[in-house]
LOFIDREN-593055 format. One record per residue: residue in one letter; x, y, z of N, C-alpha, C in turn. Coordinates in pm, 1 decimal. Layout:
LOFIDREN-593055
@rest = A n.xx = X n.yy = Y n.zz = Z ca.xx = X ca.yy = Y ca.zz = Z c.xx = X c.yy = Y c.zz = Z
...
END
This chain:
LOFIDREN-593055
@rest = M n.xx = 716.8 n.yy = 542.4 n.zz = -1927.4 ca.xx = 587.9 ca.yy = 510.3 ca.zz = -1903.9 c.xx = 580.6 c.yy = 405.3 c.zz = -1809.3
@rest = T n.xx = 603.3 n.yy = 393.2 n.zz = -1693.6 ca.xx = 636.1 ca.yy = 297.8 ca.zz = -1638.5 c.xx = 512.1 c.yy = 346.4 c.zz = -1507.8
@rest = G n.xx = 478.3 n.yy = 223.1 n.zz = -1467.2 ca.xx = 324.7 ca.yy = 192.3 ca.zz = -1373.1 c.xx = 218.8 c.yy = 207.3 c.zz = -1463.2
@rest = A n.xx = 199.8 n.yy = 234.4 n.zz = -1556.4 ca.xx = 84.6 ca.yy = 235.6 ca.zz = -1668.3 c.xx = 67.9 c.yy = 105.7 c.zz = -1749.9
@rest = A n.xx = -70.9 n.yy = 96.1 n.zz = -1754.5 ca.xx = -50.1 ca.yy = -79.5 ca.zz = -1841.4 c.xx = -23.3 c.yy = -41.8 c.zz = -1967.9
@rest = Q n.xx = 19.4 n.yy = -101.3 n.zz = -2084.3 ca.xx = 27.5 ca.yy = -23.0 ca.zz = -2188.5 c.xx = 46.6 c.yy = -178.0 c.zz = -2297.6
@rest = A n.xx = 4.7 n.yy = -80.7 n.zz = -2402.6 ca.xx = 16.5 ca.yy = -259.6 ca.zz = -2481.7 c.xx = 33.2 c.yy = -212.9 c.zz = -2633.4
@rest = H n.xx = 134.5 n.yy = -262.7 n.zz = -2698.5 ca.xx = 152.2 ca.yy = -207.6 ca.zz = -2916.7 c.xx = 4.1 c.yy = -212.5 c.zz = -2941.6
@rest = R n.xx = -23.2 n.yy = -158.7 n.zz = -3031.1 ca.xx = -118.0 ca.yy = -135.8 ca.zz = -3117.7 c.xx = -91.3 c.yy = -52.7 c.zz = -3289.0
@rest = K n.xx = -193.9 n.yy = -87.7 n.zz = -3375.7 ca.xx = -146.5 ca.yy = -22.9 ca.zz = -3523.6 c.xx = -215.4 c.yy = 128.8 c.zz = -3476.2
@rest = L n.xx = -181.8 n.yy = 207.3 n.zz = -3508.8 ca.xx = -279.7 ca.yy = 347.2 ca.zz = -3571.2 c.xx = -308.2 c.yy = 338.0 c.zz = -3704.0
@rest = L n.xx = -419.4 n.yy = 313.6 n.zz = -3799.9 ca.xx = -436.5 ca.yy = 310.6 ca.zz = -3870.5 c.xx = -528.2 c.yy = 488.6 c.zz = -3962.5
@rest = T n.xx = -418.1 n.yy = 541.6 n.zz = -4052.2 ca.xx = -500.0 ca.yy = 652.9 ca.zz = -4116.9 c.xx = -547.8 c.yy = 677.9 c.zz = -4229.5
@rest = V n.xx = -680.3 n.yy = 690.1 n.zz = -4271.7 ca.xx = -769.9 ca.yy = 683.9 ca.zz = -4388.0 c.xx = -777.7 c.yy = 883.0 c.zz = -4424.7
@rest = I n.xx = -695.6 n.yy = 919.8 n.zz = -4505.1 ca.xx = -764.1 ca.yy = 1014.5 ca.zz = -4565.0 c.xx = -830.0 c.yy = 1014.7 c.zz = -4733.8
@rest = T n.xx = -933.1 n.yy = 1076.1 n.zz = -4690.7 ca.xx = -1044.3 ca.yy = 1068.9 ca.zz = -4780.1 c.xx = -1126.2 c.yy = 1176.9 c.zz = -4822.6
@rest = E n.xx = -1178.5 n.yy = 1153.9 n.zz = -4929.0 ca.xx = -1318.6 ca.yy = 1216.7 ca.zz = -4956.0 c.xx = -1404.4 c.yy = 1231.8 c.zz = -4849.6
@rest = S n.xx = -1480.4 n.yy = 1340.2 n.zz = -4814.2 ca.xx = -1600.4 ca.yy = 1326.9 ca.zz = -4726.1 c.xx = -1707.8 c.yy = 1273.8 c.zz = -4737.9
@rest = N n.xx = -1743.2 n.yy = 1240.9 n.zz = -4882.1 ca.xx = -1849.5 ca.yy = 1253.6 ca.zz = -4924.5 c.xx = -1865.2 c.yy = 1050.4 c.zz = -4895.2
@rest = L n.xx = -1769.1 n.yy = 1019.8 n.zz = -4874.4 ca.xx = -1729.2 ca.yy = 878.2 ca.zz = -4809.6 c.xx = -1754.9 c.yy = 828.1 c.zz = -4708.1
@rest = E n.xx = -1799.4 n.yy = 901.3 n.zz = -4570.2 ca.xx = -1799.9 ca.yy = 924.5 ca.zz = -4490.7 c.xx = -1845.2 c.yy = 786.7 c.zz = -4390.7
@rest = R n.xx = -1966.3 n.yy = 809.0 n.zz = -4444.3 ca.xx = -2111.1 ca.yy = 722.5 ca.zz = -4401.9 c.xx = -2116.3 c.yy = 567.6 c.zz = -4472.9
@rest = D n.xx = -2070.0 n.yy = 584.8 n.zz = -4615.1 ca.xx = -1992.2 ca.yy = 421.6 ca.zz = -4667.4 c.xx = -1897.4 c.yy = 360.9 c.zz = -4554.2
@rest = L n.xx = -1804.9 n.yy = 492.1 n.zz = -4512.9 ca.xx = -1687.1 ca.yy = 419.6 ca.zz = -4473.7 c.xx = -1696.1 c.yy = 342.7 c.zz = -4346.0
@rest = V n.xx = -1776.2 n.yy = 435.1 n.zz = -4220.6 ca.xx = -1834.0 ca.yy = 398.0 ca.zz = -4107.8 c.xx = -1871.3 c.yy = 261.5 c.zz = -4146.3
@rest = R n.xx = -1955.4 n.yy = 235.3 n.zz = -4209.4 ca.xx = -2053.6 ca.yy = 122.7 ca.zz = -4249.7 c.xx = -1929.6 c.yy = -32.1 c.zz = -4263.6
@rest = E n.xx = -1842.5 n.yy = 2.0 n.zz = -4362.9 ca.xx = -1740.9 ca.yy = -70.6 ca.zz = -4380.3 c.xx = -1651.0 c.yy = -111.3 c.zz = -4267.9
@rest = I n.xx = -1650.2 n.yy = 7.5 n.zz = -4209.8 ca.xx = -1520.3 ca.yy = -37.1 ca.zz = -4104.2 c.xx = -1589.7 c.yy = -104.6 c.zz = -3938.7
@rest = E n.xx = -1715.6 n.yy = -66.6 n.zz = -3899.8 ca.xx = -1751.4 ca.yy = -114.1 ca.zz = -3833.8 c.xx = -1807.0 c.yy = -286.2 c.zz = -3901.2
@rest = A n.xx = -1892.8 n.yy = -284.3 n.zz = -3990.6 ca.xx = -1901.6 ca.yy = -421.7 ca.zz = -4050.8 c.xx = -1776.0 c.yy = -499.6 c.zz = -4024.2
@rest = L n.xx = -1664.3 n.yy = -487.5 n.zz = -4047.4 ca.xx = -1518.6 ca.yy = -538.7 ca.zz = -4002.6 c.xx = -1482.1 c.yy = -562.2 c.zz = -3871.5
@rest = G n.xx = -1575.4 n.yy = -478.0 n.zz = -3754.3 ca.xx = -1505.9 ca.yy = -490.6 ca.zz = -3598.4 c.xx = -1439.0 c.yy = -374.0 c.zz = -3599.4
@rest = V n.xx = -1436.5 n.yy = -291.5 n.zz = -3593.0 ca.xx = -1361.3 ca.yy = -157.1 ca.zz = -3564.7 c.xx = -1440.0 c.yy = -148.7 c.zz = -3450.6
@rest = A n.xx = -1481.4 n.yy = -132.6 n.zz = -3356.2 ca.xx = -1529.2 ca.yy = -52.4 ca.zz = -3236.9 c.xx = -1507.5 c.yy = 95.0 c.zz = -3209.9
@rest = G n.xx = -1424.9 n.yy = 169.6 n.zz = -3237.8 ca.xx = -1362.0 ca.yy = 330.2 ca.zz = -3221.1 c.xx = -1305.8 c.yy = 359.4 c.zz = -3346.2
@rest = Y n.xx = -1332.6 n.yy = 478.8 n.zz = -3342.5 ca.xx = -1220.5 ca.yy = 582.4 ca.zz = -3443.6 c.xx = -1298.2 c.yy = 749.9 c.zz = -3446.7
@rest = T n.xx = -1205.1 n.yy = 804.6 n.zz = -3505.6 ca.xx = -1216.0 ca.yy = 929.8 ca.zz = -3456.6 c.xx = -1223.9 c.yy = 952.1 c.zz = -3589.3
@rest = I n.xx = -1319.0 n.yy = 1084.8 n.zz = -3616.3 ca.xx = -1321.7 ca.yy = 1137.0 ca.zz = -3802.2 c.xx = -1263.2 c.yy = 1262.7 c.zz = -3765.3
@rest = S n.xx = -1206.7 n.yy = 1350.6 n.zz = -3834.7 ca.xx = -1201.6 ca.yy = 1506.9 ca.zz = -3863.4 c.xx = -1223.5 c.yy = 1520.6 c.zz = -4020.3
@rest = D n.xx = -1215.2 n.yy = 1674.7 n.zz = -4006.6 ca.xx = -1209.1 ca.yy = 1730.0 ca.zz = -4122.9 c.xx = -1075.9 c.yy = 1787.5 c.zz = -4168.0
@rest = V n.xx = -1034.1 n.yy = 1751.2 n.zz = -4271.3 ca.xx = -891.9 ca.yy = 1827.0 ca.zz = -4291.6 c.xx = -871.6 c.yy = 1845.9 c.zz = -4434.5
@rest = R n.xx = -775.9 n.yy = 1917.3 n.zz = -4471.9 ca.xx = -796.1 ca.yy = 2031.4 ca.zz = -4557.8 c.xx = -608.4 c.yy = 2004.6 c.zz = -4582.0
@rest = G n.xx = -573.4 n.yy = 2041.7 n.zz = -4714.4 ca.xx = -417.6 ca.yy = 1996.7 ca.zz = -4760.5 c.xx = -433.6 c.yy = 2020.6 c.zz = -4899.4
@rest = R n.xx = -283.5 n.yy = 1958.2 n.zz = -4960.8 ca.xx = -230.4 ca.yy = 1965.0 ca.zz = -5080.1 c.xx = -177.7 c.yy = 1808.2 c.zz = -5144.1
@rest = G n.xx = -252.6 n.yy = 1804.8 n.zz = -5200.0 ca.xx = -158.5 ca.yy = 1626.5 ca.zz = -5264.7 c.xx = -152.2 c.yy = 1632.7 c.zz = -5442.1
@rest = D n.xx = -143.4 n.yy = 1522.3 n.zz = -5486.5 ca.xx = -163.7 ca.yy = 1493.2 ca.zz = -5648.3 c.xx = -269.8 c.yy = 1534.1 c.zz = -5703.8
@rest = K n.xx = -400.3 n.yy = 1562.9 n.zz = -5629.1 ca.xx = -532.4 ca.yy = 1635.6 ca.zz = -5739.2 c.xx = -518.2 c.yy = 1774.6 c.zz = -5671.6
@rest = G n.xx = -394.5 n.yy = 1858.1 n.zz = -5602.0 ca.xx = -367.1 ca.yy = 2003.6 ca.zz = -5595.9 c.xx = -446.5 c.yy = 2026.1 c.zz = -5467.4
@rest = L n.xx = -479.5 n.yy = 2140.7 n.zz = -5413.8 ca.xx = -545.5 ca.yy = 2197.6 ca.zz = -5286.6 c.xx = -682.1 c.yy = 2161.4 c.zz = -5274.3
@rest = R n.xx = -689.7 n.yy = 2065.2 n.zz = -5149.9 ca.xx = -867.8 ca.yy = 2059.8 ca.zz = -5090.9 c.xx = -852.4 c.yy = 2136.6 c.zz = -5003.1
@rest = A n.xx = -953.1 n.yy = 2203.8 n.zz = -4987.0 ca.xx = -989.8 ca.yy = 2289.2 ca.zz = -4848.8 c.xx = -1105.4 c.yy = 2208.6 c.zz = -4761.4
@rest = S n.xx = -1139.9 n.yy = 2198.7 n.zz = -4639.8 ca.xx = -1213.0 ca.yy = 2150.6 ca.zz = -4587.2 c.xx = -1373.4 c.yy = 2232.4 c.zz = -4570.0
@rest = H n.xx = -1366.1 n.yy = 2338.0 n.zz = -4613.4 ca.xx = -1476.8 ca.yy = 2432.1 ca.zz = -4573.1 c.xx = -1551.3 c.yy = 2393.4 c.zz = -4770.9
@rest = W n.xx = -1528.9 n.yy = 2315.3 n.zz = -4851.1 ca.xx = -1568.9 ca.yy = 2290.2 ca.zz = -4966.3 c.xx = -1677.0 c.yy = 2204.0 c.zz = -5015.2
@rest = G n.xx = -1749.5 n.yy = 2160.9 n.zz = -4863.3 ca.xx = -1873.1 ca.yy = 2099.2 ca.zz = -4885.7 c.xx = -1804.9 c.yy = 1971.4 c.zz = -4963.1
@rest = H n.xx = -1851.8 n.yy = 1912.2 n.zz = -5062.3 ca.xx = -1856.5 ca.yy = 1774.4 ca.zz = -5171.1 c.xx = -1708.4 c.yy = 1740.6 c.zz = -5183.6
@rest = S n.xx = -1617.0 n.yy = 1848.6 n.zz = -5198.9 ca.xx = -1497.5 ca.yy = 1812.4 ca.zz = -5245.6 c.xx = -1389.3 c.yy = 1816.7 c.zz = -5117.7
@rest = S n.xx = -1460.8 n.yy = 1805.1 n.zz = -4981.2 ca.xx = -1321.9 ca.yy = 1836.3 ca.zz = -4894.3 c.xx = -1308.3 c.yy = 1660.4 c.zz = -4832.6
@rest = N n.xx = -1219.3 n.yy = 1680.3 n.zz = -4730.1 ca.xx = -1139.4 ca.yy = 1581.7 ca.zz = -4698.1 c.xx = -1216.7 c.yy = 1482.5 c.zz = -4560.3
@rest = I n.xx = -1164.5 n.yy = 1355.7 n.zz = -4516.9 ca.xx = -1228.5 ca.yy = 1326.5 ca.zz = -4388.1 c.xx = -1073.1 c.yy = 1316.3 c.zz = -4367.6
@rest = R n.xx = -1052.1 n.yy = 1283.5 n.zz = -4226.2 ca.xx = -885.0 ca.yy = 1177.2 ca.zz = -4145.7 c.xx = -971.1 c.yy = 1090.8 c.zz = -4082.2
@rest = V n.xx = -958.3 n.yy = 966.7 n.zz = -4081.7 ca.xx = -1043.4 ca.yy = 898.7 ca.zz = -4025.3 c.xx = -891.9 c.yy = 779.3 c.zz = -3968.1
@rest = E n.xx = -915.5 n.yy = 797.1 n.zz = -3810.0 ca.xx = -799.9 ca.yy = 751.0 ca.zz = -3713.2 c.xx = -858.1 c.yy = 581.7 c.zz = -3659.3
@rest = I n.xx = -842.5 n.yy = 503.7 n.zz = -3643.1 ca.xx = -838.4 ca.yy = 413.9 ca.zz = -3578.1 c.xx = -708.6 c.yy = 316.5 c.zz = -3512.7
@rest = V n.xx = -746.1 n.yy = 316.6 n.zz = -3418.5 ca.xx = -602.6 ca.yy = 239.9 ca.zz = -3281.5 c.xx = -698.2 c.yy = 90.3 c.zz = -3278.2
@rest = C n.xx = -626.1 n.yy = -43.7 n.zz = -3364.2 ca.xx = -641.2 ca.yy = -166.8 ca.zz = -3364.8 c.xx = -558.3 c.yy = -227.5 c.zz = -3344.3
@rest = D n.xx = -550.0 n.yy = -364.0 n.zz = -3339.9 ca.xx = -452.3 ca.yy = -446.0 ca.zz = -3354.9 c.xx = -444.0 c.yy = -469.4 c.zz = -3491.0
@rest = T n.xx = -330.0 n.yy = -550.9 n.zz = -3474.3 ca.xx = -263.1 ca.yy = -533.3 ca.zz = -3648.4 c.xx = -385.9 c.yy = -629.4 c.zz = -3736.4
@rest = P n.xx = -417.8 n.yy = -771.3 n.zz = -3662.9 ca.xx = -514.2 ca.yy = -834.2 ca.zz = -3773.4 c.xx = -603.0 c.yy = -744.7 c.zz = -3825.2
@rest = L n.xx = -696.1 n.yy = -661.6 n.zz = -3714.0 ca.xx = -798.4 ca.yy = -577.4 ca.zz = -3764.1 c.xx = -734.6 c.yy = -433.5 c.zz = -3870.9
@rest = A n.xx = -620.2 n.yy = -402.1 n.zz = -3834.6 ca.xx = -578.7 ca.yy = -332.2 ca.zz = -3920.6 c.xx = -563.2 c.yy = -357.0 c.zz = -4067.6
@rest = E n.xx = -523.8 n.yy = -495.0 n.zz = -4046.3 ca.xx = -491.5 ca.yy = -543.4 ca.zz = -4174.5 c.xx = -593.5 c.yy = -602.3 c.zz = -4271.5
@rest = R n.xx = -707.5 n.yy = -599.7 n.zz = -4203.3 ca.xx = -833.6 ca.yy = -619.8 ca.zz = -4253.2 c.xx = -930.9 c.yy = -493.5 c.zz = -4346.5
@rest = V n.xx = -903.6 n.yy = -420.7 n.zz = -4218.4 ca.xx = -922.1 ca.yy = -270.6 ca.zz = -4278.6 c.xx = -883.7 c.yy = -183.0 c.zz = -4388.2
@rest = L n.xx = -765.6 n.yy = -207.7 n.zz = -4400.7 ca.xx = -640.4 ca.yy = -199.6 ca.zz = -4541.4 c.xx = -731.7 c.yy = -256.6 c.zz = -4660.9
@rest = E n.xx = -672.3 n.yy = -418.2 n.zz = -4650.1 ca.xx = -772.3 ca.yy = -473.7 ca.zz = -4728.1 c.xx = -867.5 c.yy = -440.5 c.zz = -4819.9
@rest = R n.xx = -1007.5 n.yy = -410.3 n.zz = -4733.2 ca.xx = -1099.8 ca.yy = -390.9 ca.zz = -4750.0 c.xx = -1103.9 c.yy = -255.8 c.zz = -4833.6
@rest = L n.xx = -1087.0 n.yy = -133.4 n.zz = -4763.2 ca.xx = -1060.5 ca.yy = -15.8 ca.zz = -4794.5 c.xx = -986.2 c.yy = -26.4 c.zz = -4967.4
@rest = R n.xx = -905.6 n.yy = -59.5 n.zz = -4939.7 ca.xx = -797.5 ca.yy = -99.0 ca.zz = -5088.1 c.xx = -905.4 c.yy = -151.2 c.zz = -5212.5
@rest = E n.xx = -947.2 n.yy = -306.8 n.zz = -5176.8 ca.xx = -1011.8 ca.yy = -309.5 ca.zz = -5250.0 c.xx = -1161.8 c.yy = -250.0 c.zz = -5343.2
@rest = K n.xx = -1217.3 n.yy = -173.2 n.zz = -5222.5 ca.xx = -1370.1 ca.yy = -116.1 ca.zz = -5268.4 c.xx = -1326.6 c.yy = 24.0 c.zz = -5342.5
@rest = Y n.xx = -1220.5 n.yy = 115.0 n.zz = -5243.5 ca.xx = -1245.9 ca.yy = 281.2 ca.zz = -5299.6 c.xx = -1055.3 c.yy = 274.3 c.zz = -5361.7
@rest = Y n.xx = -1000.2 n.yy = 244.9 n.zz = -5398.5 ca.xx = -865.1 ca.yy = 267.8 ca.zz = -5425.7 c.xx = -899.9 c.yy = 299.6 c.zz = -5584.5
@rest = E n.xx = -985.6 n.yy = 216.2 n.zz = -5666.2 ca.xx = -946.9 ca.yy = 249.6 ca.zz = -5823.7 c.xx = -1035.9 c.yy = 358.1 c.zz = -5867.2
@rest = N n.xx = -1154.6 n.yy = 389.1 n.zz = -5725.3 ca.xx = -1226.6 ca.yy = 528.0 ca.zz = -5817.5 c.xx = -1249.5 c.yy = 630.0 c.zz = -5748.9
@rest = Y n.xx = -1155.4 n.yy = 623.5 n.zz = -5594.5 ca.xx = -1185.5 ca.yy = 752.9 ca.zz = -5553.3 c.xx = -1060.0 c.yy = 797.6 c.zz = -5474.5
@rest = A n.xx = -1024.8 n.yy = 965.4 n.zz = -5420.1 ca.xx = -911.8 ca.yy = 1016.3 ca.zz = -5387.8 c.xx = -938.0 c.yy = 934.1 c.zz = -5248.1
@rest = I n.xx = -829.1 n.yy = 849.5 n.zz = -5230.5 ca.xx = -807.2 ca.yy = 764.3 ca.zz = -5064.7 c.xx = -631.2 c.yy = 792.9 c.zz = -5034.6
@rest = V n.xx = -574.6 n.yy = 823.9 n.zz = -4956.9 ca.xx = -464.0 ca.yy = 740.5 ca.zz = -4880.9 c.xx = -457.0 c.yy = 673.2 c.zz = -4757.5
@rest = M n.xx = -384.8 n.yy = 570.6 n.zz = -4729.6 ca.xx = -388.6 ca.yy = 522.1 ca.zz = -4593.6 c.xx = -244.8 c.yy = 496.4 c.zz = -4541.4
@rest = W n.xx = -233.5 n.yy = 496.8 n.zz = -4364.7 ca.xx = -50.8 ca.yy = 475.0 ca.zz = -4374.9 c.xx = -119.1 c.yy = 408.7 c.zz = -4198.1
@rest = V n.xx = -39.4 n.yy = 311.9 n.zz = -4172.9 ca.xx = -51.8 ca.yy = 258.3 ca.zz = -4050.6 c.xx = 98.7 c.yy = 284.0 c.zz = -3988.5
@rest = V n.xx = 78.4 n.yy = 290.1 n.zz = -3880.3 ca.xx = 220.6 ca.yy = 314.5 ca.zz = -3797.1 c.xx = 178.7 c.yy = 225.4 c.zz = -3632.3
@rest = D n.xx = 283.3 n.yy = 219.3 n.zz = -3555.3 ca.xx = 276.3 ca.yy = 156.4 ca.zz = -3431.1 c.xx = 270.2 c.yy = 269.7 c.zz = -3373.6
@rest = V n.xx = 167.3 n.yy = 202.1 n.zz = -3260.0 ca.xx = 178.7 ca.yy = 294.2 ca.zz = -3154.5 c.xx = 160.5 c.yy = 196.2 c.zz = -2976.7
@rest = E n.xx = 174.2 n.yy = 261.2 n.zz = -2874.1 ca.xx = 180.8 ca.yy = 221.4 ca.zz = -2761.4 c.xx = 87.0 c.yy = 298.0 c.zz = -2726.3
@rest = V n.xx = 7.2 n.yy = 235.4 n.zz = -2675.5 ca.xx = -128.4 ca.yy = 269.4 ca.zz = -2568.6 c.xx = -152.1 c.yy = 275.5 c.zz = -2418.9
@rest = L n.xx = -181.8 n.yy = 309.3 n.zz = -2361.5 ca.xx = -214.3 ca.yy = 338.6 ca.zz = -2239.2 c.xx = -375.4 c.yy = 255.2 c.zz = -2231.0
@rest = R n.xx = -411.5 n.yy = 203.4 n.zz = -2084.6 ca.xx = -535.2 ca.yy = 139.3 ca.zz = -2118.3 c.xx = -589.2 c.yy = 37.3 c.zz = -2203.5
@rest = P n.xx = -459.9 n.yy = -22.9 n.zz = -2294.6 ca.xx = -508.7 ca.yy = -151.5 ca.zz = -2374.3 c.xx = -653.5 c.yy = -228.4 c.zz = -2386.5
@rest = D n.xx = -698.4 n.yy = -199.1 n.zz = -2291.6 ca.xx = -874.9 ca.yy = -300.0 ca.zz = -2297.1 c.xx = -958.8 c.yy = -208.9 c.zz = -2348.6
@rest = K n.xx = -894.2 n.yy = -69.1 n.zz = -2395.8 ca.xx = -1008.7 ca.yy = -2.4 ca.zz = -2460.3 c.xx = -970.7 c.yy = -10.9 c.zz = -2612.6
@rest = F n.xx = -857.1 n.yy = -81.5 n.zz = -2665.8 ca.xx = -830.6 ca.yy = -99.5 ca.zz = -2817.6 c.xx = -797.1 c.yy = -264.0 c.zz = -2829.1
@rest = R n.xx = -916.7 n.yy = -288.0 n.zz = -2904.0 ca.xx = -876.3 ca.yy = -435.2 ca.zz = -2960.4 c.xx = -727.9 c.yy = -412.7 c.zz = -3016.7
END
């Protein structure tokens, strides 16, 4: 990828219950997340099969590209507030982004 501006950021992915979407959006925006992508997802985990068409039982995937300090703040807050009582998994990977001015 030569010739284009690029920078290292974190991709934070959250898979959780769709009924948490509104609360999660409020949480991450309050922490300073400016942009995110939310998708309906389905799959199998320790709770069994979960289909995206199950309404209140469906899952969402929230993806956030941000700098390391913001990723750490979001992870900490979501762990504190949701891990104990909700089906939620999160992971972070290093990514290289083009147009780094779009991602803090």
